[in-house]
Each structure stands twice: as structure tokens, then as C-alpha cells.
C-alpha positions in Angstrom: 68.1 91.4 119.9 70.5 93.7 121.5 73.4 95.6 119.9 74.8 94.7 116.5 77.8 93.2 118.4 75.5 91.0 120.6 73.3 90.0 117.6 76.3 88.8 115.5 75.3 91.1 112.6 78.8 91.0 111.1 79.0 87.2 111.1 75.5 87.0 109.6 76.4 89.5 106.9 79.4 87.4 105.9 77.3 84.2 105.9 74.8 85.9 103.5 77.3 87.5 101.2 80.0 84.8 101.2 78.1 81.5 101.8 80.2 78.4 102.7 80.7 76.0 99.8 81.0 72.4 100.4 83.3 70.1 98.5 82.8 66.3 98.4 85.4 64.5 100.4 87.2 61.3 99.4 86.5 59.7 102.8 83.4 59.5 104.9 85.1 60.5 108.2 87.6 63.2 107.2 88.8 65.1 110.3 87.7 68.7 110.7 90.4 71.2 109.8 90.8 75.0 110.0 93.8 77.0 108.9 93.0 80.0 111.2 91.0 80.9 114.3 90.7 84.2 116.2 89.9 84.4 119.9 87.6 87.5 119.8 84.3 87.9 117.9 85.3 91.6 117.5 88.1 90.6 115.1 87.4 89.6 111.6 89.9 87.7 109.5 89.2 89.3 106.2 91.7 87.5 103.9 94.7 85.2 103.7 96.8 85.5 100.6 99.4 82.9 99.5 102.9 84.0 98.7 105.9 81.9 98.0 106.8 80.3 101.3 104.5 82.7 103.2 100.9 83.8 103.9 99.7 87.4 104.5 96.7 87.6 106.8 94.6 90.7 107.1 92.4 91.3 110.1 90.3 94.2 111.4 88.5 95.2 114.6 84.7 95.4 113.7 83.0 96.4 117.0 84.5 99.8 117.6 86.4 98.5 120.7 90.0 98.2 121.9 90.8 94.5 122.1 93.6 92.0 122.4 93.1 88.8 120.4 95.0 85.6 119.7 95.5 84.5 116.1 96.0 80.7 115.9 96.9 78.7 112.9 97.6 75.1 112.1 100.1 76.1 109.4 103.8 75.6 110.1 104.8 79.2 110.9 108.5 79.8 111.6 108.3 83.6 111.7 105.6 86.3 112.0 105.8 90.1 111.4 103.4 93.0 111.0 103.4 94.5 107.5 101.9 97.6 105.9 98.9 97.5 103.5 101.3 96.9 100.6 102.5 93.8 102.5 106.0 95.1 103.1 107.3 94.2 106.6 107.3 97.2 109.0 110.4 98.1 111.0 110.7 96.4 114.3 107.6 94.4 113.4 108.6 90.9 114.5 105.9 89.1 116.6 106.7 86.5 119.1 105.3 83.0 118.4 103.6 81.9 121.6 101.9 78.7 122.7 98.5 80.3 122.2 99.5 81.8 118.8 100.1 85.4 117.9 99.0 88.1 120.3 97.5 91.1 118.4 96.3 94.4 119.8 93.6 96.4 118.1 92.1 99.8 118.5 88.6 100.6 117.2 88.3 99.6 113.5 92.0 99.1 113.2 93.4 97.0 110.3 96.4 94.7 110.8 98.3 92.8 108.1 100.5 90.0 109.4 103.1 88.2 107.2 103.5 84.5 108.3 106.7 82.9 107.0 106.2 79.2 106.7 108.7 76.4 107.4 109.2 73.8 104.7 
């Protein structure tokens, strides 16, 4: 019911096309863990790609809105910067690491790629 945003159509489409696969754990009470979370349902974290000592995260705005969202991660990030679609850091692209994570601003259907340099 309602608009596609209210009905959660994008999340349901991902659930259908990319079902969650479970893996048996070695312990009965393993703690829940998530590498990333995004504060807005309008923002989709499409992919995270491993690189030596870094991860590239690609996100996009899916509702046709202007939104500011927080990207949070449990990974040990020491530096974050915006990069182009070829994953090259953009000029003046450094993002401040804040308590809530990384603050990202999106315009309608905007794609952002973020290079996260990890500490050892």
C-alpha cells in the first residue's frame, strides 16, 4: 500500500533477487555482526569491494529525493574519501570520520563511491 517508497519495493526486490544465504556457525550463540549500516531507507548500499588495505563502498539514492545519510561501519577505518566510478580518489574528497560515521549527501538517484582505508 502507498508509494513504492512507503511499500519498501526496493528492499523487497533485493530480497527476491539476492536472497540471504545462511552459513552454519561454529557456536550456538554467535553475536550478530554487520559490516555496514545506512541511516536512510532511501540509500542503497549496492556493493563493497575489497582492495589491499581498503574497501570501496558504492551507494545510491533510490527514492528520487535529496537526502543526507550516515554510513556506519564496524571496520577499522582510518581514512575515508570520495572516489570516481573507476575508484580513483577525487580531488579534495576527504571525508571527516565522525562519531556517527560518515555523513553523505545525495541528490535524486545520485551514486557515490567511497574509499575506506583500513588501519591494520
